[in-house]
GUDREN-903867 format. One line per field, with one value per residue (C-alpha): y, z, x. Coordinates in steps of 0.05 Angstrom, whole numbers, plus 32768, in hexadecimal, padded with zeros to 4 digits. Layout:
<pts>
y (Y|...)
z (Z|...)
x (X|...)
</pts>
This chain:
<pts>
y (810B|8140|8171|81A1|81DD|81F9|823C|827F|82A7|82C7|82C9|8281|826A|828D|8271|8229|822E|8247|820B|81DB|81FC|81F9|81AE|81A3|8189|818B|81B2|81DE|8215|8227|8258|8237|81F3|81ED|81F6|81C3|8191|819A|818C|814E|812F|8137|8103|8107|8127|813D|8106|8130|816B|81A2|81C7|8201|81F7|823A|8240|8262|8235|81F8|81F5|81C5|8196|818D|8185|814C|812B|812F|8115|80D7|80C8|80C3|8088|8057|8043|8032|8076|809B|80E5|80F5|8134|8163|8198|81DB|8209|8239|820F|81E8|81CD|8181|8180|81A4|816F|8139|815B|815E|8115|8100|8126|80FD|8125|80FA|812D|8171|81AB|81EA|822F|8252|8216|8201|81EB|81AE|8195|81A1|817A|8141|813E|813C|8104|80DB|80E5|80D2|8091|807F|808F|8064|802B|8033|8031|7FF3|7FCF|7FE3|7FC8|7F87|7F7E|7F8A|7F6D|7F29|7F21|7EFE|7F24|7F68|7F68|7F6F|7F30|7F07|7F2A|7F70|7F62|7F45|7F82|7FAE|7F87|7F92|7FDD|7FE2|7FBB|7FEC|8027|800A|800A|804F|8072|804B|8034|7FF0|7FCB|7F94|7F56|7F2E|7EEA|7ED1|7E8E|7E79|7E3C|7DFC|7E1E|7DDD|7DC5|7E01|7DF0|7DA6|7DAE|7DEA|7DEF|7E20|7E55|7E5A|7E5A|7E94|7EBB|7EAE|7EC6|7F07|7F14|7F05|7F33|7F6B|7F65|7F66|7FA0|7FCA|7FC3|7FDE|8024|8044|803A|7FF2|7FBD|7F7E|7F46|7F00|7ED9|7E94|7E6F|7E81|7EA6|7EF1|7F1D|7F60|7F96|7FCC|8004|802A|7FF6|7FD4|7F8F|7FA2|7FCB|7F99|7F60|7F89|7F96|7F4C|7F3C|7F6F|7F4D|7F09|7F21|7F46|7F05|7ED4|7EFA|7EF1|7EB7|7EC4|7EC1|7EA1|7E88|7E42|7E4E|7E6F|7E62|7E6D|7E86|7E8D|7EA4|7E8D|7EC7|7ED0|7F13|7F2C|7F6F|7F87|7FBA|7FEB|7FCC|7F87|7F6C|7F3C|7F2E|7F27|7EDC|7EE2|7F0D|7EE0|7EA4|7EC5|7ED4|7E8D|7E70|7E9A|7E84|7E3B|7E45|7E61|7E23|7DF5|7E18|7E08|7E3D|7E7B|7EA2|7ED2|7EC0|7EEF|7EE5|7F0B|7F1B|7F29|7EE5|7EC1|7E9A|7E9C|7EB6|7EB4|7EF0)
z (8715|873B|8762|8799|87A9|87EF|87F4|8814|87F6|87B5|879B|87AB|8792|874F|8745|8755|872C|86F0|86F2|86F9|86BE|8694|86A1|868C|86D0|86EB|872C|875B|878A|87CE|8802|8844|8865|8876|882D|8818|884C|8831|87E9|87FF|881B|87DA|87A3|876F|87A4|8794|8793|879F|87CE|87CE|880F|8833|887C|8896|8882|889C|88B8|88C4|88B5|8887|88BF|88D7|888E|8885|88C4|88AB|8866|8886|88A4|885E|8830|884F|8807|87F9|87DB|87EB|87E8|87DB|8801|87F7|882B|880F|8843|8853|8892|8884|88C8|88CF|8907|88DA|88A4|88D8|88F2|88AC|889F|88E3|88D2|8892|885B|8826|880F|8821|87F4|880D|87F5|87C8|879D|8768|8729|871A|8761|8762|8722|873D|877C|8753|8726|8762|877F|873D|873A|8781|8776|8737|875E|8795|8761|8741|8784|8797|8754|875C|87A3|878F|8749|8729|8703|86C6|86BA|86D9|86FC|8747|876B|8797|87D8|87BB|8798|87D8|87FE|87C9|87D1|881C|8812|87E0|880C|8845|8815|87FE|8845|8853|8814|880B|87C5|87A6|878F|875B|875B|871D|8721|86DE|86CC|868A|866F|8665|8673|8688|8640|8627|8654|8645|85F9|85EB|862A|8663|863B|860D|864A|8667|8626|8628|8670|865F|8623|8648|8681|8651|862E|866F|868B|864D|8658|869F|86BC|86D7|871F|8717|8736|8713|8731|8725|8759|8748|8710|86D9|8704|8706|8739|8722|8750|8734|8767|8766|8737|873C|8722|86DD|86C6|86E7|86C0|8680|868F|869C|8659|8638|865A|8642|85FA|85FB|860B|85E1|85A0|8587|8594|85B9|858A|85A8|858B|8593|856E|8573|85B3|85B9|85FF|8623|8669|869B|86C8|8709|8720|8762|8784|87CB|87E2|881A|8847|8843|8877|884B|8859|8823|8828|8821|87E3|87C3|87D1|87AD|8770|8772|8773|8736|8713|8722|8704|86C4|86C0|86CA|8692|865F|866B|8642|8663|869B|86D8|8711|875A|8774|87BE|87C9|87AF|87CA|8789|8746|8707|86BE|8694)
x (8306|82E0|830C|82F8|8324|8318|833B|8326|835F|834A|8391|83A1|835E|8368|83AE|839C|835B|8382|83B0|8376|8353|8392|8397|834F|8339|82F1|82EF|82C6|82DE|82C2|82DC|82CD|82D0|8286|8272|82A5|828B|8244|825B|8281|8241|821A|8212|824A|8276|82BD|82F1|832F|8332|8367|835D|837D|838E|8372|8329|82EA|82B3|82DE|8328|834C|8360|8318|8301|8334|831A|82D2|82E5|8301|82BC|82A0|82A4|8272|8262|82AB|82BD|82FD|830E|8357|836B|83A6|83B5|83CC|83EC|8424|8433|8472|8489|848F|845C|842B|8435|842A|83EB|83CE|83DC|83BF|8380|8378|839B|83BB|83EE|840A|841F|843F|842A|8437|8422|8453|842B|8455|8451|8406|83FD|8428|83FD|83BD|83D8|83EB|83A5|8385|83AC|839A|8350|8350|836F|833B|8304|8321|8326|82DE|82C5|82EA|82CF|8286|8280|8283|82C4|82A5|8264|8277|8233|822E|8245|8216|8228|8221|81DE|81C1|81DA|81B9|8178|8179|8183|814B|811A|8129|8121|80DE|80C3|80DF|80C6|8085|8099|809C|80DB|80DA|8105|8117|8139|8151|8171|8191|816D|8194|81D6|81F7|81ED|8215|8250|824C|8247|8274|829F|82A4|82C7|828B|825E|8286|827E|8233|822F|8253|8227|81E6|81FC|820B|81C8|81A2|81CA|81BD|8171|8172|816B|81AA|8193|817B|81A8|81BE|81E8|8200|81D9|81F3|8217|81E5|81B2|81AA|8187|816D|814F|8121|8116|80D3|80B5|8071|805E|8044|8080|80AF|8090|8096|80DF|80EB|80CC|80FA|8136|8120|8118|815B|817D|8155|8148|8190|81BF|8200|823C|827A|82BB|82A0|825F|821B|81F4|81A9|819B|8158|8145|8112|80FE|80D8|80BE|80A4|8098|80A3|8070|807E|8049|8068|8098|80BF|8108|813C|8133|80E8|80E8|811C|80F1|80B7|80E3|80FE|80B7|80A5|80E5|80D5|8091|80B2|80DE|80A2|807B|80B0|80E6|80F3|80BB|80AB|8081|806C|805E|8021|802D|7FE3|7FCE|800B|8013|8035|8013|8025|8037)
</pts>
């Protein structure tokens, strides 16, 4: 958990920082509200803010209001107001501005630690709920809605940055036979293992989602056709080279894969790029499965790889 302490008093800053250090917590300290606001808008921003009420730049109340405008990506910043103000109307003003908790100065160490523990639990719950809402329960990959939303974002980024984005559509071959012969529990184990193998062969910023029952959609930002085809072949081999071991027996698994690329000068919609990937996947099925086929946007046709 990343903590930001916003405090312009050197004495108060030292005392709170000492407690945070003693508890082994990760934190940063700034002395004014504007600097805090700048940090909160950066990637890997603080998750919990301990802020004084009276600050140079913008005060703690305004900082709380601004914090509540964040979180368009589903994130949440837990905020604790630290202040010598102790009237009930002051407490109400802090809460109305968006503070989650309130701690009077001088700060009591045990009360501060209790507030931080509460914030940590709430942030963990928020993270768990966000994960459940955006990920497939079985495979832990992005669910269909989230992977399609990711594709829409990456297509827009491709046009904006003049960079390509590659799309991989993968389907497990003869998966119905696995369910029919060994049962759906074995099929679920196979899906989990296949998902894990594919995920381990992707870059940290690639997106992978469960597109259908045994279909997977993978998005490779800033990737052209040749490296995307190579990555698709790596994914195919990572799944097919070793059988999946389940409690019901060993299951050989292979993938049919279709690959296409969206270039910045194209005007394809999400539906259009998915249709290209689906055509390439259909070609892979028709050629005997367990292979990779690419769609060449310039030629408007599928090609083997």
